[in-house]
N, C-alpha and C positions, 0 to 999 in steps of 0.2 A: 746711580752715585750717591745719595742722601745712605742709601740701606749697607752701600759696600763701604763708604768710610766710617759707618758705625761699629761696625763690625771689626774693621779694620785697626781703628782708633782704640777698640774695647780688646782686640788681642795683643797689639800693642801694648798698652796699660796693662794686662793685667800679667803679661809676660817680666816687662821691666819691674813692676809692682812688685811684684812675688820676688821675682832674683831682688832687691833690694831689700825687702823685707827681713827674706831666709841671711844676707848676707849682713844688716843690723843686727836681729837675732843673736844670730851666732856671733857674733863680734862682742854686743853685752853679756855673754854668755861667761865666755873665752874671759873675760874682766876679772867677773867673778868667780871664777874657780871652778868653772861645769867641765865636765873629762866630758871628752869628745864623743865616750861611746853615748851618754845621757846624751848629749846634744846631738850625736844622727840618730837615737829613735824617736825623742820628743819634735825636738826642734824645726830639724831639716825634714821629717815626713811628711809634720804639721803645715810647713812655711810650703812646701812644694803641692800640696794638697788645699788648700787655702784658696787661691781662684777659684776650683770648682765649688769651695763650698760657700765664696759669697753669693756666685752665681749661681748656683741653687736657693738660697734664701733670695737672690734678688728676683728670680721669676718664680718661688710661690708667694710674694707680695704683691706680685701681679695676677697672680690668678693660671700662669701660665708653667701646671704641673708636671705634662709634657717635658719641658724645656727641662727642668729640672731634673726627674728624674731619669728623662734620655742622655742627661752631663754623664751623672752617674754611671750609670750600663753605660754609655759608649766613650766614655773617660778610660773604665776596667778593660772593658775589651782593646780600644788604641791602646792602652799604658802595653798591653802583651806582644798585639800583632804586631803594633806601629811600633810603637818604642823602639823595643827589644826585639823588632826584626832589622829596623835599622842599626840598633847598634851594632845585631851581631853581622851587620853583612860590615860596619867597617873593623870590627874584630871581634870575632868566637867570640862565645862567653865561657870560661869554666866555673858549672857549679858542682859545687862539693857540697856533695847529697848530708852532710853533718852540716853545714851552715846553715843550709835550708828547709832543713826537716821540719825545722817548729816554725817556721816564718810561712813557707809553704801550704803548711799541715793547714796551720790556722789560715790562710787565705783560705782553702779548697772548706774549708768548716766554713769561716765568713762568709764566702758567697751561694753555699745550699743553705745557710739563713737567711741570705740576699729574697733567694730564689724563692722561700717558701714564703714569704714575707710580701711577695710580690702576687705569688700565687692564692693566699687568704686575702689579701688587701688588708692587713695589717700594720699601716703607717700611725698610728696612732702614741700618744703624749708618752704612756705607760712605757710601749715598744720602743719608744726613743729614748727614754733614760735608761731601760737595760741596756742600749746598744752604746752607748754610753756605758755606761758600771765595766762594761764588757772591752770598750778600749780602754781604758783606765786600768782595768786587772791585768788586761793583756803588758800595756808598757811596764807597771809597775814589773810581773813577772818576770820576763823580759831582762828588766834591767838587774834585779837579784841573778839572774842567770848568768848573763852578758859581764856578768864580773869576777866570774871566774878565771881563774886562769887558765891561757889556750882556750879558749872559749871561741869553736869556730865563728860564730853566729855574731856574737863581739867583736871581730877582727873586721867583718863584711860594715855592722854596724858604724866604730869608729872609722874606716875610710870613707864610711859618705860625711859626717863630719869634715876630715882633712878633704875632699874638695872643693869647701869653701873657707879661700885664703882669705878670713875674716878678720884683721887688726886693727883694725881701725880705732883711734880714739875712741873715747866713750860720746864723747858728744857729738862727732860722726854719725857713728853706729845707729844710736838715740835717733839721731835724724832717717838714715836713712830708711830705720824701719816704721817712721812716723810714716814717711811719704811713700815707704811701699804699702804701706795701709792702706793709704788715700788713696794711692794710684790700683790697689786692686778692687776698691770699693767703686770707682764712681769707672773703670776699667769693665769691672761685669754690669751696673746700669745700662754698657752704653751695647754693649755686648748684648743681654736681653734684649736690649729694644728694638737694635738690630735684626734679629734671629724672628723676632714674633716676626715684624714685619715683611722678613724673604718667604716667611712659611706663609704670609696669606699670599705674597706673590706668585711663587710659586707655587700653588695651591697642595702644599704638601704641610703634615701635620707638624707641630710646634716637637712633639718628640723625633722626628727624623730630622729637625734643625740640631735637635736638641745630643741626639748618639750621632753625631758627623763635624757641621760646624763647630757648634757649641763643645763638644769632646773635643775637639784638635786640637780647639783653641785653648782651651783652660790646661790642658796637659800638655806645650811646648815646655813647660818648666821641667817637666819631665823627661822629656824628648833633648831639649838643652846639656841637662846636667847625664843623662847617658852614655849620649853622644861623645862631650866628652871626657866622660872615664873610662870608655872602648877608647878614645886615638891616645889613651892615654897612660895604656897596658892593666885598667883596671875593670875591664869589665862588670867582672863579679860583686863590685860593687854596683855597676845599673842593675842589675838581677834582686840583689838585696833593695834598692830603692824602689825599685816595681811594685815586690809581695809589700811592701809596707806599703805605697800610697795606693794601694786596692783593698788593705785591710782599715785604713784612714778613711777612703772616700768611703765604703760603706756603713761602718761604724760611726766615727764622726760626725762626715754629711750628710748622710742620711740618719744619724740617728736627732742630730741638733735640730736637722731640717722639721723632722717629726715632732721635738718638744715645741718650737715655735710658731710651725706651722701643720696640725697635723692634718694629713690630706688621703684625697683615695684616688686608686691608678686607673678605676672606672672611668669612659668616658662621657665628660656631660657631667661629671660630680666637680665640683667647689672648692677653693683651698678649703677647711674648716669642721668641711662636712666630717661626721662618725666616719671614718670609712668602715666599718662592720655593719655599718645600717646602709651604705648603697649598695645591692646589689652583688655580697663579697661572694666568691666565685662564680660569679655567672660571667664565667670566658666566651659568651653564644660574640659569632662574629661581628666585630667593628666595638666591643664592650670595655672594653681593655686598651690603654693605651702603648702598651705594652706587648709586643707580637711576640709568635713562636718564635720570630729569626734573631730577634733580638736575643730570647733566652737560648737560643743554641746556638749559636755564634762567643757568646760567656761562658758557656759551654765549651764548647771545641775549643776556646782561646787558655780555657786551666788546663783542657784536656794535652791539646800541644805542646802547652811548655812543663806540663810533666814530662809528657812522654820525650821530648827533647834536652830537657836539666835533669831529668832523675837515671835515665836508662842508655845514656851516650854521655852522659856528667861533663858535659857541654853543649852550648850552640851554637854549632857551625852555621859557617857561612849560607852551606844551601840552604839550610832549615830555617837561617835569616828570610829569607826570600821566601822559605815556601809559609812562614806567618803573614808578610806582608801581602801576599800573593791572597790569602786568606783574606786578611782586608777590604780588599779592592772588591773581593766577592762579595763581601757581606754589604758594604754602602753599594754597589751595584742591587745587591736586591732588596736595600731598603729602597732606594728610590728609583721600585720598581725597572732600573733597567735591565735585568735581568727573571724573567716568569720565573713569579713562587707562589708559594699556596700562604698567605700569611694570616696571621688573627690580630685583630684588632685596627687599628688605626697607623 
């Protein structure tokens, strides 16, 4: 009961805190005249990814590397297979190739970079700094490009901001933002504590809890935002939000995490160990916290998104069902409910 209370309490605080933070920060930004485009690209993207960031940092501060990296891998998989799958069931998602060309291609490149960093175990402080620089460069480039008249991607990012009807007085917006930060921090601590205890109780690795329970919980803001957008007939905004969130998760969360707490994905390593000195590339059975199943699911999610969004130019309801089914299969494999040959914990 205590473990369940910690996890549920963490979910609630992360969700409520994340929503309050985004609403408050968007409200403040509007009072100071920030454009909807910039708000959508920065504040909305950062705000919806903040639960994952705080949770990952909290996990690393407790030497729970599996929870941290599992949270990011699981969140990116859940964003596509679970969130977009659910949104597509509500309403087919129209995908404009022109609007998604830049963000979709960049997400693919960032995902490949992430896979390479996991393979070579290179989550050093220098790597983290490079990742954050890439994120800032991407945001600046996007803002410049999207301000051009008639930019399809710009319309999508502007739509992301418009989903948040935040026009509160500035004192209330500031209070919401501050309260949201406090809620997310406390929620992350509860979720990490509950997740760690759940792993011990169930006899599974922290990575499994990270890619499932924790990842689903920290993806709740994206899930709610996407479903609401789909119900309003703005399903394309849901797709743009997911692409941006996945980019933020990898470059922002993993980048900041590596800067503050350099870590290794090798089983038995502690936070602060120099990754390249801990048997890098030694992917014998049980050596890595990340499994072939995890990397395969990440690759499959990106492949299915590209296949459905770019070839058919939309995500139909049946394709949303395929995404959801794929997610259930992945969880079944990871919890050993479906036999599979895996590598690592």
